[in-house]
C-alpha positions as CSV (number, residue, x, y, z in Angstrom):
1,M,109.2,40.9,95.5
2,M,107.6,41.8,98.3
3,P,104.4,41.4,98.8
4,L,101.9,44.4,98.8
5,R,101.3,44.0,102.6
6,R,103.2,46.6,105.2
7,T,103.3,46.9,108.6
8,C,102.6,50.5,109.9
9,K,106.0,50.6,110.4
10,Q,107.2,49.9,106.9
11,V,104.3,52.5,106.1
12,A,105.5,55.2,107.9
13,A,109.4,55.0,106.2
14,L,107.7,55.0,103.1
15,L,105.8,57.6,103.7
16,I,108.6,59.8,105.0
17,A,110.8,58.1,101.3
18,R,108.1,59.5,98.9
19,E,108.5,63.1,100.3
20,D,112.7,62.7,98.7
21,R,111.9,60.6,95.8
22,A,109.6,58.4,94.2
23,L,108.6,55.3,95.5
24,P,108.1,52.4,92.8
25,W,104.4,51.5,91.8
26,A,104.6,48.5,94.3
27,D,104.9,50.5,97.1
28,R,102.6,52.6,95.9
29,V,99.5,50.1,95.5
30,A,101.0,48.7,99.1
31,L,100.8,52.2,100.8
32,R,97.3,53.1,99.4
33,M,96.0,49.5,100.3
34,H,97.7,50.0,103.7
35,V,96.6,53.8,104.3
36,A,93.1,52.3,103.8
37,A,92.7,49.9,106.2
38,C,95.3,51.4,108.5
39,R,93.5,53.8,111.3
40,A,96.5,55.3,112.6
41,C,98.7,56.0,109.6
42,P,96.5,58.3,107.7
43,A,97.3,60.4,110.5
44,F,100.4,60.3,110.4
45,E,100.3,60.9,106.5
46,R,98.4,64.1,107.4
47,Q,100.7,64.7,110.5
48,L,103.6,65.0,107.4
49,L,101.7,66.9,104.5
50,T,100.7,69.4,107.3
51,M,104.6,69.5,108.1
52,R,105.3,69.6,104.3
53,S,103.6,72.8,103.9
54,A,104.2,73.9,107.6
55,L,107.9,73.9,106.1
56,R,106.8,75.3,102.0
57,Q,105.3,79.1,103.7
58,W,108.1,79.3,106.3
59,R,110.9,78.9,104.0
60,N,108.9,80.8,101.4
61,Y,108.9,83.6,104.8
62,R,109.7,87.0,104.3
63,D,109.3,89.2,106.9
64,D,109.0,92.7,105.4
65,D,109.3,94.8,108.4
66,Q,112.9,93.3,108.6
67,A,113.9,94.4,104.7
C-alpha cells in the first residue's frame, strides 16, 4: 500500500483520474490531505472543475437560431 503522502504531480494525476473513475479509498484520503495542506493544488482542482462545467454546458448547448 502506498503511503498517504503524495507529491503535487501525483495529486494532479489523481485529480485528472477522478474525472474518469472512482478513486480507491486511500487515494481519496491522500488527495484530501494534500489539497488541505498545499497552496497550488486547490487552484488546479478548481480549474479542472471549471473546465468540467464548461464542457458540460458546451455539450448541452443548442443554438436556437440554427435550428
